[in-house]
Every structure is written in structure tokens, then in C-alpha cells.
VEXDREN-2710 file (C-alpha; in Angstrom, 1 decimal):
% VEXDREN-2710
k/r/px/py/pz
1/MET/9.9/-114.2/-85.9
2/ARG/6.4/-114.2/-84.3
3/THR/4.8/-110.8/-84.0
4/TYR/2.1/-112.1/-81.8
5/ARG/1.9/-114.0/-78.5
6/THR/-1.2/-116.1/-79.0
7/GLN/-3.3/-117.5/-81.9
8/MET/-6.1/-115.3/-80.7
9/GLU/-3.9/-112.2/-80.9
10/ALA/-2.7/-113.1/-84.4
11/ALA/-6.3/-113.6/-85.5
12/ARG/-7.3/-110.2/-84.1
13/LYS/-4.5/-108.6/-86.0
14/GLY/-5.7/-110.2/-89.2
15/LEU/-2.8/-112.6/-89.5
16/ILE/-3.1/-116.2/-90.8
17/THR/-0.7/-118.4/-88.8
18/PRO/0.8/-121.7/-90.0
19/GLU/-1.5/-123.4/-87.4
20/MET/-4.6/-121.7/-88.9
21/LYS/-3.6/-122.9/-92.3
22/LEU/-3.1/-126.5/-91.1
23/VAL/-6.4/-126.5/-89.3
24/ALA/-8.2/-125.1/-92.4
25/GLU/-6.7/-127.9/-94.5
26/LYS/-7.7/-130.6/-92.1
27/GLU/-11.3/-129.2/-91.8
28/GLY/-11.9/-128.4/-95.5
29/ARG/-12.4/-124.8/-94.6
30/GLU/-10.8/-121.5/-95.8
31/PRO/-8.0/-120.1/-93.5
32/GLU/-10.1/-116.9/-93.2
33/PHE/-13.0/-119.0/-91.8
34/ILE/-10.7/-120.2/-89.0
35/ARG/-9.1/-116.8/-88.4
36/GLU/-12.5/-115.0/-88.0
37/ARG/-13.7/-117.5/-85.4
38/LEU/-10.4/-117.5/-83.5
39/ALA/-10.7/-113.7/-83.3
40/LYS/-14.2/-114.1/-81.8
41/GLY/-13.2/-116.9/-79.4
42/THR/-15.6/-119.4/-80.9
43/VAL/-12.7/-121.5/-82.1
44/VAL/-9.4/-122.3/-80.4
45/ILE/-6.2/-123.8/-81.6
46/PRO/-4.3/-125.0/-78.4
47/ALA/-0.7/-124.8/-79.5
48/ASN/2.0/-124.1/-76.9
49/VAL/5.0/-122.4/-78.5
50/ASN/7.2/-125.1/-76.8
51/HIS/5.3/-128.1/-78.2
52/THR/7.3/-128.6/-81.3
53/SER/5.9/-132.0/-82.3
54/LEU/2.3/-130.8/-82.4
55/SER/0.1/-131.2/-85.4
56/ALA/-2.3/-128.4/-84.7
57/GLU/-6.1/-129.0/-84.4
58/GLY/-9.0/-126.6/-84.1
59/ILE/-11.9/-127.0/-81.6
60/GLY/-15.1/-125.1/-81.9
61/GLU/-17.8/-123.6/-84.2
62/GLY/-18.1/-125.2/-87.6
63/LEU/-15.3/-127.7/-87.0
64/ARG/-15.2/-131.5/-86.5
65/THR/-15.9/-132.7/-82.9
66/LYS/-12.6/-133.6/-81.3
67/ILE/-11.9/-136.2/-78.6
68/ASN/-9.6/-136.2/-75.6
69/VAL/-8.0/-139.2/-73.8
70/ASN/-7.2/-139.1/-70.1
71/LEU/-4.2/-141.1/-68.8
72/GLY/-1.4/-140.7/-66.2
73/ILE/0.5/-142.1/-63.2
74/SER/-1.3/-142.7/-59.9
75/GLY/-0.1/-144.0/-56.6
76/ASP/-1.6/-147.4/-57.3
77/CYS/-0.4/-147.7/-60.9
78/LYS/3.2/-146.4/-61.3
79/ASP/4.1/-148.1/-64.6
80/TYR/5.3/-145.3/-66.9
81/GLY/5.8/-147.8/-69.7
82/VAL/2.2/-148.8/-69.7
83/GLU/1.0/-145.2/-69.7
84/MET/3.2/-144.6/-72.7
85/GLN/1.6/-147.6/-74.4
86/LYS/-1.8/-145.9/-73.8
87/VAL/-0.4/-142.8/-75.5
88/ASP/0.5/-144.9/-78.5
89/THR/-3.0/-146.4/-78.5
90/ALA/-4.6/-142.9/-78.4
91/LEU/-2.5/-141.8/-81.3
92/LYS/-3.2/-144.9/-83.3
93/TYR/-7.0/-144.5/-83.0
94/GLY/-7.1/-140.9/-83.8
95/ALA/-7.5/-139.0/-80.5
96/GLU/-6.8/-135.3/-81.1
97/ALA/-5.9/-134.6/-77.5
98/ILE/-4.3/-136.4/-74.5
99/MET/-4.6/-135.1/-70.9
100/ASP/-1.8/-136.2/-68.5
101/LEU/-3.6/-136.4/-65.2
102/SER/-0.6/-137.8/-63.3
103/ASN/-0.8/-137.2/-59.6
104/TYR/2.0/-139.2/-58.1
105/GLY/5.7/-138.4/-57.7
106/LYS/7.7/-136.3/-60.0
107/THR/5.5/-136.3/-63.0
108/ASN/7.5/-133.9/-65.2
109/THR/9.7/-136.7/-66.6
110/PHE/6.7/-138.5/-68.1
111/ARG/5.1/-135.2/-69.2
112/ARG/8.2/-134.0/-71.0
113/GLU/8.5/-137.3/-72.9
114/LEU/4.8/-137.2/-73.8
115/ILE/5.1/-133.7/-75.1
116/ALA/8.2/-134.5/-77.1
117/LYS/6.6/-137.4/-78.9
118/SER/3.0/-136.5/-79.3
119/PRO/1.5/-134.7/-82.3
120/ALA/-1.8/-134.6/-80.4
121/MET/-2.6/-131.6/-78.1
122/ILE/-1.5/-132.1/-74.5
123/GLY/-3.6/-131.0/-71.5
124/THR/-3.0/-131.1/-67.8
125/VAL/-4.7/-130.1/-64.5
126/PRO/-1.9/-128.3/-62.5
127/MET/-4.0/-128.7/-59.3
128/TYR/-3.5/-132.5/-59.5
129/ASP/0.3/-132.1/-59.7
130/ALA/0.7/-129.5/-57.0
131/ILE/0.9/-131.8/-54.0
132/GLY/3.4/-134.1/-55.5
133/TYR/5.4/-131.4/-57.2
134/LEU/5.6/-129.2/-54.1
135/GLU/5.8/-132.0/-51.6
136/LYS/3.5/-130.1/-49.2
137/ASP/0.2/-131.0/-47.5
138/LEU/-2.8/-129.1/-48.9
139/PRO/-3.1/-126.4/-46.2
140/GLN/0.6/-125.5/-46.5
141/ILE/0.4/-124.7/-50.2
142/THR/0.2/-121.0/-51.0
143/ALA/-1.3/-119.2/-53.9
144/GLU/2.2/-118.5/-55.2
145/ASP/2.9/-122.2/-55.1
146/PHE/-0.1/-123.0/-57.3
147/LEU/1.1/-120.4/-59.8
148/LYS/4.5/-122.0/-59.8
149/VAL/3.1/-125.3/-61.0
150/VAL/1.1/-123.5/-63.7
151/ARG/4.2/-121.9/-65.0
152/ALA/6.2/-125.2/-64.9
153/HIS/3.5/-126.9/-67.0
154/ALA/3.4/-124.0/-69.5
155/GLU/7.2/-124.0/-69.8
156/GLU/7.2/-127.7/-70.5
157/GLY/4.9/-127.3/-73.5
158/VAL/1.4/-128.1/-72.3
159/ASP/-1.2/-126.8/-74.8
160/PHE/-4.3/-126.5/-72.6
161/MET/-4.7/-126.5/-68.8
162/THR/-7.8/-127.2/-66.8
163/ILE/-8.0/-124.3/-64.2
164/HIS/-10.8/-124.5/-61.7
165/ALA/-11.2/-120.8/-61.3
166/GLY/-15.0/-120.7/-61.2
167/ILE/-15.4/-122.3/-57.8
168/ASN/-15.1/-119.1/-55.9
169/ARG/-16.9/-118.1/-52.7
170/ARG/-20.1/-117.2/-54.5
171/ALA/-20.3/-120.5/-56.3
172/VAL/-19.5/-122.4/-53.1
173/GLU/-22.3/-120.6/-51.3
174/ALA/-24.8/-121.8/-54.0
175/PHE/-23.4/-125.3/-53.8
176/ARG/-23.8/-125.5/-50.0
177/ARG/-27.3/-124.0/-50.1
178/ASP/-28.6/-126.5/-52.8
179/LYS/-28.0/-129.9/-51.2
180/ARG/-26.7/-132.6/-53.4
181/ARG/-26.6/-136.4/-53.4
182/MET/-23.0/-136.6/-54.6
183/ASN/-21.5/-133.3/-53.5
184/ILE/-18.3/-132.5/-55.4
185/VAL/-17.0/-135.2/-57.8
186/SER/-14.3/-133.2/-59.6
187/ARG/-10.9/-134.2/-58.1
188/GLY/-9.5/-130.7/-58.7
189/GLY/-12.6/-129.0/-57.5
190/SER/-12.7/-131.0/-54.3
191/LEU/-9.1/-130.2/-53.6
192/LEU/-9.7/-126.5/-54.1
193/PHE/-12.9/-126.6/-52.0
194/ALA/-10.9/-128.3/-49.2
195/TRP/-8.1/-125.8/-49.5
196/MET/-10.6/-122.9/-49.3
197/MET/-12.3/-124.4/-46.3
198/MET/-9.1/-125.2/-44.4
199/THR/-7.4/-121.9/-45.1
200/GLY/-10.4/-119.5/-45.1
201/ASN/-9.0/-118.0/-48.3
202/GLU/-10.6/-117.3/-51.7
203/ASN/-9.8/-119.7/-54.6
204/PRO/-6.3/-118.8/-55.5
205/PHE/-6.9/-119.3/-59.3
206/TYR/-9.8/-116.9/-59.0
207/GLU/-8.1/-114.4/-56.8
208/HIS/-4.9/-114.4/-58.9
209/TYR/-6.7/-114.9/-62.2
210/ASP/-4.9/-112.1/-64.0
211/GLU/-1.5/-113.6/-63.1
212/VAL/-2.6/-117.0/-64.3
213/LEU/-3.6/-115.4/-67.6
214/GLU/-0.2/-113.7/-68.0
215/ILE/1.5/-117.0/-67.7
216/LEU/-0.8/-118.7/-70.2
217/ARG/-0.5/-115.8/-72.6
218/GLU/3.3/-116.0/-72.5
219/TYR/3.4/-119.5/-73.9
220/ASP/0.0/-119.5/-75.8
221/VAL/-1.6/-122.0/-73.5
222/THR/-5.4/-122.3/-73.9
223/ILE/-7.3/-122.1/-70.6
224/SER/-9.9/-124.8/-70.1
225/LEU/-12.1/-123.4/-67.4
226/GLY/-12.9/-126.4/-65.2
227/ASP/-16.3/-127.4/-64.0
228/ALA/-15.5/-128.1/-60.3
229/LEU/-19.3/-128.3/-59.5
230/ARG/-20.3/-130.5/-62.4
231/PRO/-23.0/-133.0/-61.5
232/GLY/-21.8/-136.5/-60.5
233/CYS/-25.2/-138.1/-60.7
234/LEU/-28.4/-137.5/-62.6
235/ASP/-30.1/-136.1/-59.6
236/ASP/-27.6/-133.3/-59.2
237/SER/-27.7/-132.0/-62.8
238/THR/-28.6/-128.4/-63.6
239/ASP/-28.7/-127.5/-60.0
240/GLY/-27.8/-124.2/-58.3
241/GLY/-24.1/-125.0/-57.9
242/GLN/-23.6/-126.1/-61.5
243/ILE/-25.3/-123.0/-62.8
244/ALA/-23.7/-120.6/-60.3
245/GLU/-20.2/-121.8/-61.4
246/LEU/-21.2/-121.5/-65.1
247/ILE/-22.1/-117.9/-64.6
248/GLU/-18.7/-117.3/-63.1
249/LEU/-17.0/-119.1/-66.0
250/GLY/-18.8/-116.7/-68.4
251/ALA/-17.2/-113.7/-66.7
252/LEU/-13.8/-115.4/-66.6
253/THR/-14.1/-116.1/-70.3
254/GLU/-14.4/-112.4/-71.2
255/ARG/-11.5/-111.6/-68.9
256/ALA/-9.3/-114.1/-70.7
257/TRP/-10.2/-112.8/-74.1
258/GLN/-9.3/-109.3/-73.0
259/LYS/-5.7/-110.7/-72.7
260/ASP/-5.9/-112.7/-76.0
261/VAL/-5.9/-116.0/-74.1
262/GLN/-7.9/-118.7/-75.8
263/VAL/-10.7/-120.4/-73.8
264/LEU/-12.4/-123.7/-73.5
265/ILE/-15.4/-124.3/-71.1
266/GLU/-15.8/-127.6/-69.4
267/GLY/-19.2/-129.1/-69.0
268/PRO/-21.4/-131.6/-67.1
269/GLY/-20.6/-135.2/-66.3
270/HIS/-23.9/-136.9/-65.5
271/MET/-27.2/-135.8/-67.0
272/ALA/-30.5/-137.2/-68.2
273/MET/-30.9/-137.2/-72.0
274/ASN/-33.7/-134.7/-72.0
275/GLU/-31.6/-132.1/-70.2
276/ILE/-28.5/-132.2/-72.5
277/GLU/-29.6/-130.0/-75.3
278/ALA/-30.8/-127.2/-73.0
279/ASN/-27.6/-127.4/-71.1
280/MET/-25.5/-127.0/-74.3
281/LYS/-27.5/-123.9/-75.3
282/LEU/-27.3/-122.4/-71.8
283/GLN/-23.5/-122.9/-71.7
284/LYS/-23.1/-121.3/-75.1
285/ARG/-25.3/-118.3/-74.1
286/LEU/-23.7/-117.7/-70.6
287/CYS/-20.1/-118.3/-71.9
288/HIS/-20.4/-116.2/-75.1
289/ASN/-20.1/-119.2/-77.5
290/ALA/-16.7/-120.3/-76.3
291/PRO/-16.0/-123.9/-77.3
292/PHE/-17.6/-126.4/-74.9
293/TYR/-15.7/-129.5/-73.6
294/VAL/-17.9/-132.2/-72.0
295/LEU/-17.2/-135.4/-70.0
296/GLY/-19.9/-137.6/-71.4
297/PRO/-22.3/-136.7/-70.1
298/LEU/-23.3/-140.1/-68.8
299/VAL/-27.0/-140.6/-69.3
300/THR/-27.6/-143.2/-66.5
301/ASP/-25.8/-144.0/-63.3
302/ILE/-26.3/-147.8/-63.2
303/ALA/-23.9/-149.1/-65.8
304/PRO/-20.5/-149.5/-64.2
305/GLY/-18.3/-151.5/-66.6
306/TYR/-20.3/-150.0/-69.6
307/ASP/-19.9/-146.3/-69.0
308/HIS/-18.1/-145.9/-72.3
309/ILE/-21.6/-146.6/-73.8
310/THR/-23.6/-144.3/-71.4
311/SER/-21.0/-141.6/-72.2
312/ALA/-21.1/-142.1/-76.0
313/ILE/-24.9/-141.7/-75.9
314/GLY/-24.7/-138.5/-74.0
315/GLY/-21.7/-137.3/-76.0
316/ALA/-23.4/-137.7/-79.3
317/ILE/-26.5/-135.7/-78.1
318/ALA/-24.2/-133.0/-76.6
319/ALA/-22.1/-132.6/-79.7
320/ALA/-25.1/-132.6/-82.0
321/SER/-26.5/-129.8/-79.7
322/GLY/-23.4/-127.7/-79.7
323/ALA/-20.6/-129.3/-77.7
324/ASP/-17.2/-129.2/-79.5
325/PHE/-14.9/-131.4/-77.6
326/LEU/-15.6/-134.8/-76.0
327/CYS/-13.6/-136.3/-73.1
328/TYR/-13.6/-140.1/-73.5
329/VAL/-14.9/-142.4/-70.8
330/THR/-13.8/-146.0/-70.6
331/PRO/-15.5/-149.1/-69.3
332/ALA/-13.3/-148.8/-66.2
333/GLU/-14.9/-145.4/-65.2
334/HIS/-15.8/-145.4/-61.5
335/LEU/-14.1/-148.7/-61.0
336/ARG/-10.3/-148.5/-61.5
337/LEU/-7.5/-147.0/-63.6
338/PRO/-8.2/-148.1/-67.2
339/ASP/-5.9/-150.6/-68.9
340/LEU/-4.9/-150.7/-72.6
341/SER/-8.1/-152.5/-73.6
342/ASP/-10.3/-150.0/-71.7
343/VAL/-8.5/-147.1/-73.3
344/LYS/-9.1/-148.4/-76.8
345/GLU/-12.8/-149.1/-76.1
346/GLY/-13.2/-145.6/-74.7
347/ILE/-11.6/-144.0/-77.7
348/ILE/-13.7/-145.9/-80.2
349/ALA/-16.9/-145.1/-78.4
350/SER/-16.1/-141.4/-78.2
351/ARG/-15.1/-141.3/-81.9
352/ILE/-18.4/-142.9/-82.8
353/ALA/-20.2/-140.2/-80.8
354/ALA/-18.2/-137.4/-82.3
355/HIS/-18.6/-138.6/-85.9
356/ALA/-22.3/-139.2/-85.5
357/ALA/-22.7/-135.7/-84.2
358/ASP/-20.7/-134.2/-87.1
359/ILE/-23.0/-135.9/-89.5
360/ALA/-26.0/-134.5/-87.7
361/LYS/-24.5/-131.0/-87.8
362/GLY/-23.9/-131.3/-91.6
363/LEU/-20.2/-130.5/-91.4
364/PRO/-18.2/-130.5/-94.7
365/ARG/-17.1/-134.0/-95.7
366/ALA/-18.7/-135.5/-92.6
367/THR/-20.3/-138.3/-94.6
368/ASP/-17.5/-139.0/-97.1
369/ARG/-16.2/-142.0/-95.2
370/ASP/-19.7/-143.4/-94.7
371/ASN/-20.4/-143.1/-98.4
372/ALA/-17.2/-144.8/-99.2
373/MET/-18.1/-147.6/-96.8
374/ALA/-21.5/-148.0/-98.5
375/GLU/-19.7/-148.3/-101.8
376/ALA/-17.4/-150.9/-100.5
377/ARG/-20.3/-152.9/-99.0
378/HIS/-22.2/-152.6/-102.3
379/LYS/-19.2/-154.2/-104.0
380/LEU/-18.7/-156.7/-101.2
381/ASP/-15.1/-155.4/-101.1
382/TRP/-14.0/-156.6/-97.6
383/GLU/-10.5/-155.1/-97.7
384/ALA/-11.9/-151.7/-98.5
385/MET/-14.5/-152.1/-95.6
386/PHE/-11.7/-153.0/-93.2
387/GLY/-9.7/-150.0/-94.2
388/LEU/-12.6/-147.6/-93.7
389/ALA/-13.6/-149.0/-90.3
390/LEU/-12.9/-147.0/-87.2
391/ASP/-11.2/-150.1/-85.8
392/PRO/-9.9/-152.1/-88.8
393/ASP/-8.3/-154.8/-86.6
394/LYS/-11.5/-155.6/-84.8
395/ALA/-13.6/-155.6/-88.0
396/ARG/-11.1/-158.0/-89.7
397/ALA/-10.9/-160.3/-86.6
398/TYR/-14.7/-160.6/-86.4
399/TYR/-15.0/-161.4/-90.1
400/GLU/-12.3/-164.0/-90.1
401/SER/-13.3/-165.6/-86.8
402/THR/-16.1/-167.5/-88.6
403/PRO/-15.0/-167.7/-92.2
404/PRO/-17.8/-168.0/-94.7
405/ALA/-17.9/-170.7/-97.3
406/GLU/-18.0/-168.0/-100.0
407/ARG/-15.5/-165.2/-99.6
408/HIS/-17.9/-162.5/-101.0
409/THR/-20.4/-163.0/-98.2
410/CYS/-20.3/-163.1/-94.4
411/SER/-21.2/-166.0/-92.1
412/MET/-24.5/-164.4/-91.0
413/CYS/-26.3/-164.6/-94.4
414/GLY/-24.0/-166.7/-96.5
415/LYS/-25.4/-167.0/-100.1
416/MET/-28.6/-165.4/-98.9
417/CYS/-26.7/-162.0/-98.6
418/ALA/-29.2/-159.3/-99.7
419/VAL/-26.4/-157.3/-101.4
420/ARG/-25.2/-160.3/-103.3
421/THR/-28.7/-161.3/-104.4
422/THR/-29.6/-157.8/-105.6
423/ASN/-26.3/-157.3/-107.4
424/LEU/-26.7/-160.6/-109.3
425/ILE/-30.3/-159.8/-110.4
426/LEU/-29.3/-156.3/-111.5
427/GLU/-26.4/-157.7/-113.5
428/GLY/-28.8/-160.0/-115.3
429/GLU/-27.6/-163.2/-113.6
430/LYS/-29.6/-165.9/-111.8
431/VAL/-29.6/-166.4/-108.1
432/GLU/-29.0/-170.1/-107.3
433/PHE/-28.9/-171.7/-103.9
434/CYS/-29.1/-175.3/-105.0
435/PRO/-27.0/-175.6/-108.3
436/GLY/-27.6/-178.7/-110.3
437/LYS/-31.2/-179.2/-109.1
END
């Protein structure tokens, strides 16, 4: 019988939960290391009490950088089977979290199936679901209606929810005063802004924040404080609106911690490389070192079709500078709903960024796999190399697409392979390219 509501409450009581033990084992840390940071709020373990298939993961200080995959049903793409195939792809390639961003029809059927089968953390944005779930136009939705959707998602087993509580009247004033090229690019943020402007009311998630926290605490849902005013182009980064909202998120973080609710902070979307490190430090300072969750950031605006690359560049810099959680971006970003191939490409790009950052941060065991790959390459052991690759199928397919004459080389260098040459000499053998001459 649980004697605590949330992982944070347990940590503050000095208790080591099964989830803390599992995270410690995965991270190569002592359980007490995890407990101490959970108690402070610098680590979270999103683990809804109703998500029984979950294999818990930790996000935050001193832990591996985790990645999230976005998917879900939209009005233009209503194939639930394809979206579940994307779930399978996300799990196959090691995503620790999946966000269901469905915004069409009765989404709870898909969400319940997703939660039932997924060992990965599940996240949602209740604001997206509100219109379809309630079958009301935006101005007719009440604050109580929004809370009803939050409770429904919590009861279903969602582990973390993006709640755009920081775009209150003060933040909106800063946004409107500091003119932008792209205005608001957050879908949830734009809907809340529109609701506030059309009704004349304060942001319901801000005004009724304590009630939101009570729902989340009941099911141990981690609140992911959404960045409704994140920059949507390079020219809007680090402006008054973004910083004004970040200040609000810092205050909301402390209020959540007072109720033992775990907190993630969401961060910028588009940002020049030279601004990223400063933004990570600013977020950590203003939000009391709560774990930081970033979308990219994309480091240039002119690469549609390749934004998984622009995102991976920004994500690697962000994570090396303190971000803890990367939301993947696919080649389809800004263009269309991603297909299965796009999802895979986005996952691999994000995993590269996360792993590179973990090496830079000097995390325990971060280079173990790289060292094993070096050993396999030294031995020219292709099967071992394929097994250690982030994408074994692609590595094998590339190698076998142009088979070398000699199996222990590749088709680029053939017998002139530097590794083969050096190995032969160090083993006391001759290097021969023209035998018999």
C-alpha cells in the first residue's frame, strides 16, 4: 500500500520507491542519488499510478538525456493503425517518451490503447483535446471544462501533461508590446491566447492552477509547464515575451513543488547557436533547476525537409549546456504530418544529439558503447558493429549494398583499409596488394 501520493512526496519522506530503484539501475547511480534530486525537484520520474505497463525513466540532473516522440491523430490523417505503427517504431529505436498530440474526434480510444501497451512515458496536451472532447467552439468552453479534460487524461494514465499556465495577462502584455515576426507558434498557446482575447478572462490554467495541481497530485502526473511564447523563428528568440513567460514558469514551479507535484519546464523552439547556452543557464536559474525540456532548438529557419538535422544540432548544444529532455523533430516539420520514415529519422537524429551531449557532460557509462564500437572496428568485426549501431538495420543495409571483394574491409577502401593495414603490420605480417608479383 502506497504511503505517498507522488514520487516527490516519497522522496521528501526519505522513501526509496520501486521506480527510483529502477531508474538508479538504468542510470548506473545509487538509489539515494535519485531520491535526493527528486526531493529537490531537479529530477523527475513521470509515472502515473494508472500506467501499469510503464518502465520508469528519470529526467534531470546527472541523468542521461531522454528523448520524446510526438504523434497522434489529426483531421487530415485519421489512420489509427498508422499512428500505432509509429508507436512501435518509437519503442524499437529507444524513445523514452511518447506524446499523444491527437486533436481530432474521440481521442481517448487511441490514448488508452497507447497507455496499455507502452513501457515509455506518455504525455499529452489537454488543450489540444478540449475542443474535440467537449464538442464546443472555443469561446463556449469554460474553465471547468478545461479541468474536466485534465482529469480525464490523468485518470487514463498519462504520465506528464503540457499545461500552458504561464501565458497569463502579464506575459501576454509583454508579448504584445515586443513585436514579433512570427507571433505565437505554439498550438496550445495560440488557442489559449485566442480564448483569453475572445472571453476577456484570465488563462484558466493560471487562474485555477491550484485545482490543476490537485488533479495531477492525485494520480502522480508530472506537469510540463508549456512555453506558449516560445520563439518560432531566429529573430524572435530571447525576446520580452519568451522571458516574461519564463519568469511566470519559475513561480509556478515553486507552487507545484509545494504540493509535491513534479515539474518539467518546456523551452525554446528556434534559436541561433550562440544564444543556446545562455538560454539554458537562464532557464535553470529562473526555474530553480527544474528539468528542462526543449523542442530542438532549430538553429536555422531555411531547411524545411531537413529540420531533424537543424534540431539535432541545437539539441546537442542545449543538452550539453544543461537541457535534460529533447523533443524530436522530423524531416516533415513545418510541412506535413510525419510518416513512418520521418518518425524513424527524427528519433535517430535526436538520439545522436542526446548521446553526444551525455558524452560531453561526462555521465557514467556514456562512452561505453562508443568504446565497444571502437573495439569492434579495430577487429573489423562487422556483426558487432551492426549490433552496436543506433540503427543496425541501416548500417547493415549500407554495408551490404556494395559488397567488398574481401569481407573484412568495406567498399570504400578495400584492401587499403587503414585498420587492416596497421593490424597486419603489428601482427608481424606483410601487407600485399599485388600477390605473386
